[in-house]
N, C-alpha and C positions, 0 to 999 in steps of 0.2 A: 465470150464466144458461145454460140448456141449449142445445145446438146447434140443436134444432128451433125454439126461440124466436128465436135469432139469425137463422135462415134466414127466418122470417116478417118480422122487423124489416128484414132486408136487402132484402127484396122491395119495401119501400116507401121506403127511404131511400138505397139504392144504385142509381143509374140510370146505370151505366157502359155506354157504347156497345159493342156486340159487335165492332165493327171497330177498337177503339182501337189495338190492336197488330197489326192484320192485315197491315200493309204493312212491318213490321220484325220481324226475328228476335228471339225471346224466349229468355231463359236463366234459370237460377235466380237470377241477380243482377238481373234486370229489376225495377225499382221499380214497385210497383202502387199505392202510397199513401205519403203522409208525414203524420205526426201530430206537430205542433209541431217539424217538422224531422227527426224520427226516421223512417228509411225502413222500410217493410214491403215485402219482396221476394216474388217468385213462389216462391222457395225456401222462405220461411217458410210459405207457403200449402201447398206440396207436403208438407211435414213434418206439418202439421196434418191434411191429408187422409189421410195414411197411418195416422194414429192414430185415425181415426174408425171406429165400428162399420160393418159392411158395409152395413146398411140406409141409412146416410147416404152412403156412397160411390157408391151407385147412383142418387142424385138427379140430375135434369137438370143439365147443365153450368152453365147460368146460375144456377140456384138454389144449386148447390153453391159456385160461385165467389163469389157475393155473400155467402152465409152465412159462409164461411170468412173472407173479407175483413173483414166487419163484426165477427166474433169477434176478429180480431187488432187491429182499430182500437180496440175497447172495452178489450181487455187492455192495449194500449199506453197508452191514456189513464189507466187505473187504475194501471198500473205507474209512470207519470210522476208521478202525484198522490201516490203513497206516498213519504213522506220517511224512513221508517224504514229502517235498514240491513238487509241480508239476514239473515234468521234463520239459526241454526245448521242447521236442517232444510233450508232452501233451499240453503245453501252446500254441504252434504254431498250433497244430491240432485244438484246440478249436477256435483259431482266424480264421483259414481258414474255419472251419465249419460255424461259425457265419457269416463270409463274404459271403460264398456261399449261405446260406439260405436267407440272406437279399437281395442279388442280384437276386436270383431266384424269390423272391416275387415281385420285381420290374418288372422283365420280365413278370411274370404272369399277373400283373396289366395291362401292356401295351398290352399283348396278348388278354385280355378280352375286349378291345375296339371294338365296333361293326364295321363291315365292310359293307359299303353301297352297295346296288345293283348296283348303278352306277359305283362304283369302280370295282366291279367284272366284269361288262360288259366291261368296258374300258380295264381291264387286259386281258379279253378273246379276244377282237378285236386286241389288240397289239400283242398277241401271235399267233393268227390264221388267222385273217382277211387279205386277200391279201398276205399271206405268203405262199411261195411255200413249200409244205410239202414233196416234193420229189416223188419218184415212188415206186410202188410195182411191183414185178416180178412174173410171172408164168413160171416155168421152169421144165424140166425133166432132169435126168442124168443117166448115166450108170457108175457104180463103178467097177473097175477091179484092179488087183494087180500090173500090170506092165505097163510101158509106151508103150511098144510094143503092148500089147493087146489093149490099148486105140487107138493107131494109126490104128490098123487093123479095129477096129469098125468104126472109122471115114471114112475109105475107103469104108466100106459097106454102110454107110449112104449116102455118096456122090454118090455111085453107084445106089442109089434108094431104098435100103432096108428100111423098116419101123423102125423108131427109137424105138417106144414102143415095137415092137416085139423083137428087139435086146436086149432091157433092160430086158425083161422077160427071155430071153434065157441066157444072159451072166452076168448081173449085180449081184454083191455079196452083194449089199446093201439092206436094208429092203424095199425100194421102188421098187425093181425089179419086183415083181409080179404084181404091179400096172402100169407097163410100164415105171417105173422110175419117175412118176409124183410126184413133190414136192409141188404142190399147190401154193398158193400165199405167198410171204414173202417179208419183207422190209429190209432196211439196218440194219445191226447189228445182223441179225438172222442166218446168215451163217458164217462159218469161213472165215477170210479175203481173202485168195487166191481164194476161190470159189466165194465169193461175187464180187470181183474185175473182175473176168472173166465174170460173168453174166452182170455186168454193161457195159462192153465193147462190148457186143454182140448186133447185130440187131435182131429184131423179126424174127424168122424162121432160124436164123443162128446157126450153130453148132460150138462149141469151139474147140480149140486145146487141147491136153491133159493137164489137170490141176492137179498138185500134192498137196495133203493135207496129214494130219496125217492119214487119213482114207484109202488112196490109190490114184489111178489115176481116174480122172473123165472125162467123155465126156458129155458136157452140151448142151442142146437144149433150147433156149429161145422161149417160145410160145407166151406170151403176156406181155404187161406192162400196168399199169394204174396209174393215179395220186392218191396220198394218200388223202383221204377226211379228212377235219378238224373234230375233235370230236365235238359232241353236247356240248353246254354249261353245261348242267346238268351232263354230264359225267366227266367233269373236274372241276366242281365248287369247290369241296373240296380241290383239289390241288391249285387252284387259291387263295382261301381264305387263305390257309396256307402260300402261297408265299407272299400275301399282309400283313399278320400278321408279317412274318419274316422281310419284308422290313420296316414295321413300327417300329419294335423293333430296327433294325439297324439304322434307322434314329434318333430315340430318343437317342440311345447310342452315335451316332456321335455328337449330339448336346451337351450332357453332357460332352463328352470327350473334345470337343473344349472349354468348359467353365472351365474345371478342371485345376488346377495348378499341372502339372505333370513334375517331374524331374527324368529322367532316368540316373542313375549313371553308366557310362561305365568305370569301373576301369580296366586299362590294366593289372593289376596284377592278375585279376581273370580269370582263365581258364574256358571257357564255360562248360568244362567237369565236373566242380565242382557240377553242378546240379544233377549229378548221384551219388555223394559221400554221401550216407545216413549216414555214420559213423560220419559226422560232427555234427549230432544231439545228439550224445552221449558224445561229448567233453565238 
């Protein structure tokens, strides 16, 4: 039964008073219901809530509480009614889930270790101090539909006509009314053919016709400037995350080197077997 149906059902059959636990402290071990003697705790409900889609998490507290509780009550009834032993799929799923949660907790503990200011400063200097950050380019272009039109415009520029005026008169791109000005941009901000053409230009030089998916471009490189390194505070969060990730990877490498790992490479096993979900039902 979908969660939305359980919520509706709970609205009519779960009439718990809002102050039931108001006068006593609650914990994850607080029992909220018993089904044939089997306890359902607040902790069970918290885990269900965390697994819900966001639209359900934002439901009013009473509706959410009653819906989750009714879902767990129904699941407990069905689980108790089932006399069949756990299938291979259920057993392996539980093993994987337990493994995943325990591993995630270890990673969380490693990630909670404080990162010193000195380590952050060292990481910043390694990434940016004395490192060439490349160039930014200030260019203008004229976009037309054909190579012939682009060649004709290049002739006009070479004959002394103003590039910006030609862009306003002939460019089909959105920058045309502004004289074709594209402002400042760095590597990766333009499509590859356009970017490569700009990189190869000298300041003040006009390109040959450049073909992209947008059409044909005539490009004028106006200026270049060195990219400035970002301030430490602007990249602090990124550096801390990188340091935490590196610390986790280092801890993992140590544990892996100490573990007794045997990988069984059976030549009889086709690697494609990892896609055969039907094996779980055999």
